[in-house]
C-alpha positions in Angstrom: 19.1 40.4 10.1 18.1 37.5 11.5 18.0 37.0 15.0 18.4 33.8 17.5 15.5 32.9 20.0 16.0 33.6 23.9 17.4 30.8 25.6 15.1 29.6 28.4 11.7 30.4 26.3 11.0 26.8 25.9 9.6 27.9 22.6 10.0 25.1 19.4 10.9 26.8 16.2 9.6 24.7 13.2 7.6 21.3 12.9 8.3 18.4 15.1 10.1 15.6 13.2 9.2 11.9 12.5 6.1 12.7 13.6 2.2 13.3 12.1 -1.1 13.6 12.9 -3.9 11.9 11.3 -8.0 13.1 12.0 -10.4 10.2 13.0 -13.7 11.3 11.0 -15.5 8.7 13.4 -14.6 10.3 16.8 -13.2 13.5 15.6 -10.5 13.7 17.2 -6.4 13.8 16.2 -4.1 11.0 16.7 -0.5 11.1 16.9 1.5 8.9 14.9 5.1 8.0 14.8 6.4 8.0 11.2 9.6 5.8 11.7 7.6 3.0 13.6 4.0 3.4 12.5 2.8 3.0 15.7 0.0 5.7 17.5 1.3 7.5 20.2 -1.3 9.5 21.5 -4.7 11.1 20.7 -6.2 14.4 21.8 -9.1 14.8 23.8 -10.6 17.9 22.4 -11.2 18.4 18.7 -8.1 20.6 18.1 -5.0 19.3 16.7 -1.6 18.9 18.1 0.8 21.9 17.9 3.5 21.5 16.0 2.7 18.6 14.3 2.2 18.3 11.0 -1.2 16.7 9.4 -1.9 14.1 7.0 -5.1 12.6 6.2 -7.6 13.7 3.7 -5.4 15.5 1.3 -2.7 13.5 1.5 -4.7 10.5 0.7 -6.4 12.3 -1.9 -3.4 12.9 -3.4 -2.3 8.8 -3.3 -5.9 7.9 -4.7 -5.3 10.4 -7.5 -1.7 8.7 -7.8 -3.6 5.2 -8.1 -6.5 6.5 -11.0 -3.7 8.1 -13.4 -1.4 4.9 -13.3 -4.6 2.6 -13.8 -5.6 4.8 -17.0 -1.6 4.4 -18.6 -2.4 0.6 -18.1 -5.4 0.5 -19.7 -4.1 2.6 -22.8 -1.5 0.0 -23.2 -2.1 -2.4 -25.8 -3.2 -6.1 -24.1 -1.3 -9.3 -25.4 -3.5 -11.3 -27.4 -5.2 -14.2 -25.6 -5.8 -17.4 -27.6 -8.7 -19.1 -26.4 -8.2 -22.3 -28.7 -6.5 -25.2 -27.6 -4.2 -26.7 -29.9 -5.0 -30.7 -30.3 -3.3 -32.9 -28.4 -1.3 -36.3 -30.1 -2.1 -39.2 -27.8 0.5 -41.9 -28.1 -0.9 -45.5 -27.0 1.1 -47.9 -25.7 0.0 -51.4 -26.7 1.8 -54.0 -23.6 4.1 -56.4 -25.3 2.0 -59.5 -26.0 2.2 -62.2 -23.4 3.3 -65.8 -24.6 0.9 -68.4 -23.7 2.6 -71.3 -21.2 2.6 -74.7 -22.7 0.8 -76.9 -20.3 2.4 -80.3 -19.9 
């Protein structure tokens, strides 16, 4: 039978919601990020990740890159619309100016 946690032990069950963490490859530290606003909240001083916060990073980015490659392959398989390089000749109509009447001199 399931058992509830004891009251007052200050423990969290499950992950923190609406937050994620990303590893900074340059510094080797973990950065906590708010998923709703996208702002960075905190950076760990050591190389260990935050407890209870889900990780995003290389695996999720690899999935996104793979999805883009698949969609690019599908787009490449579709036949491209035929493009015509030859231009159609344009008929140019030149309007002649009306002839001026010669003025009579007195």
